[in-house]
C-alpha positions as CSV (number, residue, x, y, z in Angstrom):
1,M,-9.3,-15.1,11.8
2,M,-10.9,-16.0,8.2
3,T,-12.8,-18.6,7.1
4,P,-11.2,-21.5,4.9
5,A,-13.6,-20.1,2.5
6,E,-12.7,-16.4,3.1
7,I,-8.5,-17.9,2.3
8,K,-9.2,-19.5,-0.5
9,A,-11.1,-16.5,-2.2
10,Y,-8.2,-14.0,-0.8
11,L,-5.6,-16.7,-2.4
12,K,-7.2,-16.3,-5.7
13,R,-7.7,-12.8,-5.7
14,I,-4.1,-12.7,-5.5
15,G,-3.5,-15.7,-7.8
16,I,-2.1,-18.0,-5.0
17,E,-4.2,-21.7,-5.7
18,D,-2.3,-23.4,-2.9
19,I,-2.0,-23.4,1.1
20,Q,1.3,-23.8,2.5
21,P,3.1,-24.0,5.7
22,P,4.0,-20.5,7.1
23,T,7.5,-20.3,5.8
24,L,9.7,-17.4,4.5
25,E,9.4,-18.6,0.9
26,Y,5.6,-18.8,1.3
27,L,5.6,-15.5,2.5
28,T,7.9,-13.8,0.0
29,Q,5.5,-15.5,-2.9
30,L,2.5,-13.9,-1.0
31,H,3.9,-10.6,-0.4
32,R,5.1,-10.5,-4.1
33,A,1.7,-11.5,-5.2
34,H,-0.5,-8.9,-2.9
35,V,1.6,-6.0,-4.3
36,S,1.5,-6.8,-7.9
37,T,-1.8,-7.3,-7.8
38,I,-3.8,-5.2,-4.9
39,S,-3.0,-1.5,-5.7
40,W,-2.6,1.6,-3.4
41,Q,-5.1,4.0,-3.8
42,T,-7.1,6.9,-2.9
43,I,-10.4,6.5,-5.3
44,D,-13.1,6.4,-2.4
45,I,-11.5,9.0,-0.3
46,V,-11.5,11.4,-3.6
47,A,-15.1,10.1,-4.5
48,G,-16.5,10.7,-0.9
49,R,-17.4,7.5,0.1
50,P,-14.2,6.2,2.3
51,T,-14.6,2.8,3.8
52,P,-13.9,2.2,6.8
53,I,-11.0,0.4,8.8
54,D,-12.2,-2.3,10.9
55,L,-10.6,-5.3,10.1
56,R,-13.3,-7.1,8.6
57,E,-14.3,-4.4,6.3
58,C,-10.7,-4.6,5.1
59,V,-11.0,-8.1,4.3
60,R,-14.6,-7.6,3.0
61,L,-12.8,-5.1,0.4
62,M,-10.4,-7.7,-1.0
63,L,-12.8,-10.2,-1.3
64,S,-14.8,-8.2,-3.3
65,N,-12.2,-7.4,-5.9
66,R,-11.8,-3.9,-4.2
67,S,-8.9,-1.9,-2.8
68,G,-7.9,1.1,-0.1
69,Y,-4.9,2.4,1.3
70,C,-2.4,1.6,3.9
71,F,-4.9,0.8,6.8
72,H,-7.1,-1.4,4.7
73,L,-4.1,-3.1,2.8
74,N,-2.0,-3.9,5.7
75,G,-4.8,-4.6,7.9
76,A,-6.4,-7.2,5.6
77,F,-3.2,-8.9,4.7
78,S,-2.6,-9.3,8.5
79,V,-5.7,-11.0,9.2
80,L,-4.5,-13.0,6.0
81,L,-1.3,-14.0,7.2
82,R,-2.7,-14.6,11.0
83,S,-5.0,-17.1,9.3
84,L,-2.2,-18.6,7.4
85,G,-0.4,-19.2,10.8
86,Y,2.1,-16.3,10.7
87,R,3.0,-14.3,13.7
88,V,2.1,-10.8,12.7
89,F,2.4,-7.7,14.6
90,W,1.0,-4.2,14.1
91,H,3.3,-1.4,14.8
92,R,3.0,2.4,14.9
93,A,4.6,4.3,12.2
94,G,5.1,7.4,9.6
95,V,5.7,8.0,6.6
96,Q,8.4,10.9,6.0
97,P,7.3,12.6,2.5
98,P,10.5,14.2,0.5
99,G,11.5,17.5,2.0
100,Q,9.9,16.9,5.4
101,E,11.2,15.5,8.6
102,P,11.0,11.8,9.9
103,R,8.0,11.3,12.2
104,I,6.2,8.4,13.9
105,N,2.3,9.9,13.9
106,S,0.4,6.7,13.3
107,F,-0.6,7.7,9.6
108,H,0.6,4.4,8.7
109,L,0.0,0.8,9.9
110,G,3.4,-1.0,9.9
111,L,3.6,-4.6,10.5
112,T,6.4,-7.1,11.1
113,V,6.3,-10.8,10.9
114,S,8.3,-13.4,13.1
115,L,9.7,-16.4,11.9
116,T,11.8,-19.1,13.1
117,N,14.7,-20.6,11.1
118,E,16.4,-23.9,11.2
119,Q,18.7,-23.1,14.5
120,Q,15.7,-21.9,16.1
121,Q,16.3,-18.4,16.1
122,E,13.8,-15.5,15.8
123,Q,14.1,-13.5,12.5
124,R,11.8,-10.5,11.8
125,Y,10.5,-9.3,8.4
126,I,9.3,-5.7,7.3
127,I,5.9,-6.6,6.0
128,D,4.6,-3.6,4.0
129,V,1.8,-4.1,1.2
130,G,0.2,-0.7,1.7
131,L,2.6,1.9,1.0
132,G,1.9,2.5,-2.7
133,D,5.6,2.5,-3.8
134,M,6.2,-0.2,-1.7
135,P,8.9,-2.8,-1.2
136,Y,8.0,-6.0,-3.6
137,E,9.0,-8.4,-1.1
138,P,9.6,-9.1,2.5
139,I,13.0,-7.2,3.6
140,P,14.6,-8.5,7.1
141,L,14.3,-6.5,10.3
142,Q,18.0,-5.8,10.5
143,M,20.3,-3.3,9.3
144,G,21.5,-3.4,5.8
145,T,20.8,-2.7,2.2
146,Y,18.0,-4.6,-0.1
147,E,17.9,-4.0,-4.0
148,Q,14.5,-5.2,-5.0
149,G,14.3,-4.6,-8.6
150,P,15.3,-1.2,-9.5
151,L,14.8,0.0,-6.4
152,V,17.0,-0.3,-3.1
153,Y,16.2,0.5,0.6
154,Q,17.7,0.7,3.6
155,V,17.1,-0.7,7.1
156,E,18.6,1.7,10.0
157,K,17.7,2.6,13.2
158,S,15.2,5.1,13.6
159,G,16.1,8.7,14.8
160,V,12.4,9.3,15.8
161,V,11.8,6.6,18.8
162,E,14.3,4.5,20.8
163,G,14.4,1.1,19.7
164,G,12.8,1.7,16.4
165,W,13.4,1.0,13.3
166,R,13.7,3.0,9.7
167,L,12.9,1.8,6.1
168,V,14.8,4.1,3.8
169,H,13.4,4.6,0.3
170,A,15.3,4.9,-3.1
171,P,16.1,8.6,-4.1
172,N,13.8,10.1,-6.0
173,T,10.1,7.8,-5.3
174,S,7.2,9.2,-3.5
175,F,8.3,8.9,0.5
176,A,12.1,9.4,1.6
177,G,11.3,6.8,4.3
178,V,9.3,5.1,7.0
179,D,10.0,5.1,11.1
180,Y,8.4,2.2,12.8
181,A,8.0,2.2,16.8
182,P,8.9,-1.2,18.6
183,D,5.5,-1.6,20.7
184,E,3.5,-4.1,19.6
185,L,-0.4,-3.1,19.3
186,E,-3.6,-5.3,20.2
187,N,-5.6,-3.3,17.9
188,L,-6.6,-0.9,15.4
189,E,-7.9,1.9,17.7
190,E,-5.1,4.4,17.7
191,F,-5.3,4.3,13.6
192,K,-8.7,5.1,13.4
193,P,-9.0,8.8,14.3
194,K,-6.5,9.3,11.4
195,H,-8.2,7.7,8.8
196,E,-11.0,9.8,9.8
197,F,-9.1,12.8,9.2
198,Y,-7.5,11.0,5.9
199,S,-10.6,10.5,4.6
200,R,-12.9,13.3,5.5
201,S,-11.1,16.2,6.4
202,P,-10.9,19.1,4.4
203,E,-7.3,19.2,5.1
204,S,-6.2,15.6,4.3
205,P,-3.8,15.5,1.4
206,W,-6.0,12.4,-0.2
207,I,-9.1,14.7,-0.8
208,Q,-8.5,16.0,-4.0
209,L,-5.6,14.0,-5.0
210,F,-6.6,10.8,-7.1
211,L,-3.6,8.5,-6.7
212,V,-3.2,5.0,-7.6
213,R,0.0,2.8,-7.3
214,H,1.5,-0.7,-7.3
215,R,4.6,-2.7,-7.4
216,H,6.0,-5.4,-9.7
217,A,9.0,-7.6,-10.4
218,T,10.6,-4.6,-12.3
219,G,9.2,-1.5,-10.8
220,S,6.3,0.3,-10.1
221,N,3.2,2.1,-11.8
222,E,1.5,5.4,-10.8
223,L,-1.8,7.0,-11.9
224,R,-1.8,10.4,-10.5
225,G,-4.9,12.5,-11.3
226,C,-4.4,11.9,-15.2
227,I,-0.5,11.0,-15.2
228,W,0.9,7.9,-15.6
229,T,3.9,7.5,-14.3
230,K,6.4,4.1,-15.0
231,R,9.3,3.1,-13.3
232,D,11.5,0.4,-14.4
233,S,15.3,-0.2,-14.9
234,K,15.4,1.9,-18.2
235,G,14.2,5.2,-16.4
236,I,10.7,6.9,-15.3
237,E,8.1,7.4,-17.9
238,K,5.3,10.0,-17.5
239,T,2.0,9.9,-19.8
240,E,-0.9,12.2,-19.8
241,L,-4.2,10.5,-20.0
242,R,-6.6,13.0,-21.6
243,T,-9.4,10.9,-22.4
244,K,-12.2,8.9,-20.1
245,S,-11.4,5.8,-22.0
246,Q,-7.9,5.9,-22.2
247,W,-7.9,6.5,-18.3
248,L,-10.5,3.8,-17.6
249,E,-8.4,1.6,-19.4
250,M,-5.5,2.2,-18.1
251,L,-7.0,1.9,-14.3
252,G,-8.1,-1.6,-15.4
253,D,-5.2,-3.1,-17.5
254,V,-2.2,-2.1,-15.4
255,F,-3.9,-1.4,-12.0
256,Q,-6.9,-3.8,-11.9
257,E,-9.0,-1.0,-10.4
258,H,-12.1,-2.0,-12.5
259,L,-14.0,0.6,-10.0
260,V,-16.5,-2.2,-9.6
261,S,-18.3,-0.9,-7.1
262,Y,-19.0,2.4,-9.1
263,S,-22.1,2.8,-11.4
264,Q,-22.0,3.9,-15.0
265,L,-22.6,7.1,-13.9
266,E,-20.5,7.5,-11.0
267,R,-17.5,6.5,-13.1
268,D,-18.5,9.3,-15.1
269,E,-18.9,11.7,-12.6
270,L,-15.5,10.5,-10.9
271,W,-13.5,10.9,-14.6
272,K,-14.9,14.9,-14.4
273,Q,-13.9,15.5,-11.0
274,V,-10.5,14.2,-11.6
275,W,-9.7,15.9,-15.1
276,K,-11.5,19.1,-13.2
277,Y,-8.3,18.6,-10.4
278,H,-6.1,17.6,-12.8
279,E,-7.0,21.4,-15.3
280,E,-6.2,22.9,-12.0
281,W,-3.3,21.2,-11.1
282,K,-1.4,22.0,-14.6
283,K,-2.3,25.4,-14.3
284,V,0.0,25.5,-11.5
285,N,2.5,23.0,-12.1
286,M,3.2,23.6,-16.0
287,K,3.3,27.8,-16.5
C-alpha cells in the first residue's frame, strides 16, 4: 500500500487533486487521466537500462515522472487503486498481434476491479493502462461492444482458456485482442521471467524497437522509432521526424516523456541509436 503522501503525489502526476470514495465515476476519472498522462514505452529497454517490475519500483517510476510498459504501468496503477480502497485483481493475459494466434502466455499483466452497484450486485470491470494502444476508460466485464472515441472494443468469451474473457480491439490497430485467464494471482512472480526476456533477451521484440504510445479522449498517438502516428476521428496521419530536436520535442509535448533520468549525452546517444534503427527499417520497408 502507498502512504498518503505517495497517493497525493501519484494523483498530482496524473492531474487529479482530490481523493474520492472508490466509485465507478472516480475509477473512470483515474483511468482516463492515467492513460492520457503516462505513456506506454520501451525507452529504457532500448537504452539498455530496464527497470525491475517490483511493485515498489513500479510506483517509484510513476512518482519520479517516468514510465514503463505493461508490468510497470498496470502494476503501479493496481497499487494506487488498492490504496484508494478498490478491490483489484491481477490476471495472466496475452496480447495477440495482428496475424498471430490468440494466447495467454503471461507476457501481459491483466487487471480487473470489482465494484458493488446500488442493488448490492458485484460488477467487474476490465482495467488496463498498460496496453499502449489501450482503452480510454474501464470496460464492463460483460459481453458486448464498447465505443470509446474513434476506437471500438468488444468483450467476448476467450477461446484460449475456460472461464476467461477476450478484449477484441478495433481493426487496423496495434493488436488484435487480449485474452485473460480468470484465476486471481497473489503476486507478480510469474511475470518476472517474462520481463527478463522482454527487457534483456536478443529475441525480445522491444530490444531494438523504440516505441511510445498513449491514449486520449479522441484517439491515440504512437512514436515508433522516428515515425509519429496520430489517430483520431479523421483517420490516421503519419509524420517522419528527421531531426533530434523534432524528436525530443515530440516526446515531451505529445507523450510527456522528457527523459528526466537521462543526461544530455545519454539523450544524444539514444537519438543516434534510434535514428540508426530507423534508417535500417527504411531500407527494408520503403523500397
